[in-house]
C-alpha positions as a printed Julia matrix, in Angstrom:
225×3 Matrix{Float64}:
  11.27  -27.08  -41.48
  11.4   -23.96  -39.29
  13.72  -21.77  -38.0
  13.93  -19.29  -34.93
  15.27  -15.72  -36.03
  18.2   -14.63  -33.69
  16.89  -11.12  -32.62
  19.01   -8.61  -30.6
  17.3    -5.66  -28.68
  17.47   -2.23  -30.31
  15.43    1.11  -30.52
  15.51    1.26  -33.87
  13.38   -1.06  -36.62
  15.44   -3.52  -38.29
  14.82   -5.69  -41.48
  14.55   -9.3   -41.38
  16.44  -11.32  -43.63
  13.67  -13.49  -45.21
  13.2   -13.58  -48.82
  10.11  -12.61  -50.63
   9.38  -10.55  -47.67
   9.8    -7.07  -46.03
   9.31   -7.56  -42.39
  10.84   -5.32  -39.67
  11.11   -5.79  -35.76
  11.59   -3.44  -32.82
  11.85   -5.59  -29.84
  11.1    -2.61  -27.35
   8.91   -0.02  -29.01
   7.76    0.37  -25.34
   9.59   -0.75  -22.24
   8.91   -3.18  -19.59
   6.93   -0.39  -17.44
   5.02    1.32  -20.45
   4.29   -2.14  -21.7
   2.95   -3.61  -18.46
   0.52   -0.34  -17.84
  -0.7    -0.33  -21.35
  -1.59   -4.33  -21.1
  -3.56   -3.65  -18.13
  -5.25   -0.42  -19.55
  -6.34   -2.3   -22.44
  -7.41   -5.39  -20.6
  -9.96   -3.31  -19.0
 -10.96   -0.21  -21.48
 -11.46   -2.34  -24.59
 -14.6    -3.74  -25.78
 -13.63   -7.37  -26.33
 -16.04  -10.08  -27.68
 -15.73  -13.3   -28.97
 -17.04  -13.66  -32.43
 -18.2   -16.53  -34.74
 -16.0   -16.88  -37.98
 -16.85  -18.75  -41.21
 -14.47  -21.9   -41.79
 -15.07  -24.13  -44.49
 -18.78  -23.43  -44.67
 -18.92  -23.45  -40.74
 -19.76  -20.88  -38.17
 -17.42  -21.5   -34.99
 -16.15  -19.14  -32.27
 -12.95  -17.31  -32.73
 -10.41  -18.95  -30.5
  -9.71  -15.27  -28.96
 -11.19  -12.31  -27.95
 -11.29   -9.35  -30.74
 -12.43   -5.31  -31.09
 -12.23   -3.38  -34.18
 -11.52    0.45  -33.88
 -10.87    3.37  -36.31
 -12.35    6.18  -38.55
 -15.93    5.76  -39.25
 -15.13    5.06  -43.03
 -12.88    2.1   -42.05
 -15.1    -0.97  -42.13
 -13.71   -4.41  -42.35
 -14.78   -7.61  -43.87
 -12.66  -11.07  -43.11
 -13.78  -14.77  -42.37
 -17.4   -13.8   -42.88
 -17.28  -10.89  -40.37
 -18.34   -7.61  -41.21
 -17.03   -5.14  -38.68
 -18.02   -1.77  -38.29
 -15.13    0.11  -36.01
 -15.79    1.76  -32.8
 -14.68    5.14  -32.46
 -10.9     5.61  -31.46
 -10.18    6.0   -27.61
  -7.87    8.41  -26.25
  -5.67    5.67  -25.6
  -5.54    3.86  -28.78
  -4.56    7.53  -30.7
  -1.6     7.78  -28.13
  -0.58    4.62  -29.0
  -1.09    5.25  -32.84
   0.98    8.06  -32.53
   3.86    6.23  -31.15
   3.58    3.57  -33.97
   3.19    6.04  -36.84
   5.86    7.75  -35.98
   8.4     4.93  -36.36
   6.96    3.14  -39.09
   6.25    6.5   -41.05
   3.01    5.23  -41.96
  -0.54    6.83  -41.2
  -3.16    4.18  -40.14
  -7.05    4.64  -40.0
  -8.01    1.6   -38.1
  -6.62   -1.03  -35.64
  -7.56   -4.79  -35.01
  -6.95   -6.09  -31.27
  -7.03   -9.51  -30.1
  -6.64  -10.99  -26.65
  -5.14  -14.31  -26.32
  -6.37  -15.38  -22.96
  -3.83  -18.36  -22.78
  -1.98  -20.86  -25.18
  -5.45  -22.57  -25.83
  -6.24  -19.08  -27.83
  -4.52  -18.87  -31.37
  -4.57  -17.51  -35.0
  -4.48  -19.91  -37.78
  -2.79  -19.45  -40.87
  -3.93  -16.46  -43.33
  -2.64  -13.81  -45.08
  -4.1    -9.96  -44.3
  -5.03   -9.52  -48.12
  -8.55   -8.64  -48.23
  -9.42   -5.86  -50.99
  -9.86   -3.04  -48.68
  -6.25   -3.34  -47.6
  -5.0    -2.55  -50.82
  -2.2    -4.28  -53.11
   0.76   -4.08  -50.62
  -0.67   -3.23  -47.13
   1.48   -1.92  -44.07
   0.58   -4.03  -41.13
   2.27   -3.02  -37.72
   1.63   -5.39  -35.39
   2.19   -4.34  -31.5
   2.24   -6.85  -28.76
   1.66   -6.59  -25.04
   1.96   -9.47  -22.11
   2.55  -13.04  -22.46
   5.32  -13.55  -25.27
   3.85  -15.66  -28.22
   5.69  -17.03  -31.21
   4.63  -15.45  -34.8
   5.19  -17.78  -37.47
   5.57  -17.29  -41.22
   5.5   -19.46  -44.17
   5.59  -19.04  -47.86
   2.46  -19.66  -49.92
   4.35  -21.68  -52.26
   5.35  -25.05  -51.18
   9.08  -25.71  -51.14
   9.95  -22.08  -51.33
  11.39  -21.62  -48.03
  10.95  -22.64  -44.44
   8.73  -21.49  -41.56
  10.13  -18.74  -39.72
   9.4   -18.05  -35.99
   9.69  -14.6   -34.17
   9.39  -14.49  -30.18
   6.89  -11.47  -29.92
   7.51  -10.24  -26.37
   5.7    -7.39  -24.28
   6.43   -3.95  -25.82
   7.73   -5.11  -29.34
   6.75   -4.12  -32.94
   6.25   -6.28  -35.97
   5.92   -4.67  -39.22
   4.99   -6.08  -42.59
   5.15   -4.44  -45.62
   5.17   -4.69  -49.75
   4.63   -8.34  -51.04
   4.78   -9.9   -47.75
   0.73  -10.77  -47.55
   0.7   -11.76  -51.1
   3.76  -14.14  -50.58
   3.52  -15.16  -46.86
   0.76  -16.58  -44.57
   1.34  -16.03  -40.93
   0.0   -17.56  -37.88
   0.15  -17.73  -33.3
   0.04  -21.33  -32.87
  -1.57  -22.79  -29.8
   0.89  -23.81  -27.02
   0.21  -25.86  -23.77
   2.71  -24.31  -21.96
   1.38  -20.73  -21.95
  -1.26  -19.63  -19.59
  -0.71  -16.11  -19.5
  -2.72  -13.77  -21.52
  -1.32  -11.62  -24.45
  -2.83   -8.48  -26.04
  -1.88   -7.74  -30.0
  -2.88   -4.64  -31.84
  -2.45   -4.53  -35.69
  -2.7    -1.15  -37.2
  -3.39   -1.02  -40.77
  -4.93    1.36  -43.48
  -8.71    0.67  -44.87
  -9.04    2.07  -48.49
 -12.37    3.46  -48.71
 -14.92    1.8   -51.02
 -15.17    4.89  -53.1
 -11.33    5.07  -53.76
 -11.15    1.32  -54.75
 -14.06    1.81  -57.26
 -12.31    4.77  -58.86
  -9.31    2.86  -59.35
 -10.87   -0.43  -60.92
 -12.5     2.09  -62.94
  -9.38    3.99  -63.92
  -7.89    0.34  -65.01
 -10.82   -0.67  -66.96
 -10.2     2.79  -68.96
  -6.65    2.17  -69.33
  -7.24   -1.52  -70.56
 -10.02   -0.67  -72.86
  -9.14   -1.43  -76.61
  -8.95    2.05  -78.88
 -12.46    2.95  -80.18
């Protein structure tokens, strides 16, 4: 069972009613003219690649083009990929500043996805890698062709699939326990023939910080001598 949220245009982040998730939405962080200009600039200035990912023990090409940019100490690993960030461009820094002002969160990296048409997609997954921390904030910005973004609970029979139409210039923010409780996806569609660019800003927790945190947990959990 699925449902589509009825979203109205607003200049502020609004919290969506999704039990077990903390999801916010802004239909127009960038207006139509800005969104069109940014789509064209990102299309030509980003170093897009089609990476091979590991699925059920097999390496297959990702059904989209991707790029990873960020601080030098923000490597990222998922689906068998080890990504070293390319340096921030002036354009990406400008976009990041706008996103940080609205979400009131700082980000040290961004994963960009280029969906060339409806054949390109993103399978069901959660952004729950260790380097993102326990409750990451993921800020997802869209330009170009609108695509449905789907969320479903990890536990069966605990809720329905929610579909959100990600329009050009819109911002979707996932916070708190969303990644722990939900999967999300961009499904294929034979009706879509135009491209979409998506930027997902995130904060990579440095390895040293994670090691210190784990060491602290170990010390705290140790029995008294």
